[in-house]
C-alpha positions in Angstrom: -18.4 -132.0 282.8 -17.3 -134.7 280.2 -19.2 -135.8 277.2 -21.9 -138.5 278.2 -22.4 -141.2 275.5 -25.7 -142.2 274.2 -25.6 -145.6 276.0 -24.9 -144.1 279.3 -27.9 -141.7 278.9 -30.3 -144.6 278.1 -29.3 -146.6 281.3 -29.8 -143.5 283.5 -33.3 -142.9 285.2 -35.5 -139.6 284.6 -34.5 -138.1 287.6 -30.7 -138.5 286.7 -31.2 -137.4 283.2 -32.9 -134.2 284.3 -30.2 -133.4 286.8 -27.2 -133.7 284.3 -29.2 -131.8 281.9 -29.5 -128.9 284.6 -25.8 -129.3 285.2 -24.7 -129.1 281.5 -27.0 -125.9 280.9 -25.6 -124.0 283.7 -21.9 -124.9 282.9 -23.0 -123.9 279.3 -24.2 -120.5 280.5 -21.2 -120.0 282.6 -18.8 -120.6 279.7 -21.0 -118.1 277.3 -20.7 -115.5 280.0 -16.8 -115.9 280.0 -17.0 -115.4 276.1 -19.3 -112.4 276.3 -17.1 -110.8 278.8 -14.3 -111.0 276.5 -12.2 -113.7 278.4 -10.9 -116.6 276.4 -12.6 -120.0 277.7 -10.0 -122.5 278.8 -11.0 -124.9 276.2 -13.0 -123.5 273.4 -14.3 -126.6 272.0 -15.8 -127.4 275.5 -18.9 -125.2 274.4 -19.5 -127.4 271.3 -19.2 -130.4 273.1 -21.6 -129.3 276.1 -24.3 -128.2 273.1 -24.0 -131.7 271.6 -24.5 -133.5 274.8 -27.5 -131.2 275.6 -28.9 -132.2 272.3 -28.2 -135.8 272.6 -29.8 -135.7 276.2 -32.9 -134.0 274.8 -33.3 -136.5 271.8 -33.1 -139.6 274.1 -35.6 -138.2 276.4 -37.9 -137.4 273.4 -37.3 -141.1 272.3 -38.4 -142.5 275.5 -41.7 -140.5 275.8 -42.4 -141.9 272.5 -41.9 -145.2 273.8 -43.9 -144.5 276.7 -47.2 -143.4 274.8 -47.4 -146.4 272.6 
């Protein structure tokens, strides 16, 4: 899965965001399992990329929650 930009995340609805978050987390678990078993991942930078994208999604979700409360 590729990087999802902030603008793209803001345009998504809540259900799509939740689905993407689930996909990214499952991919991260898969990559971390590869590292734990001792095999080299195809693209080592992809782990950091996925972590940043997850953080970006969570941040935007929190911002949307804050906007809805006010």
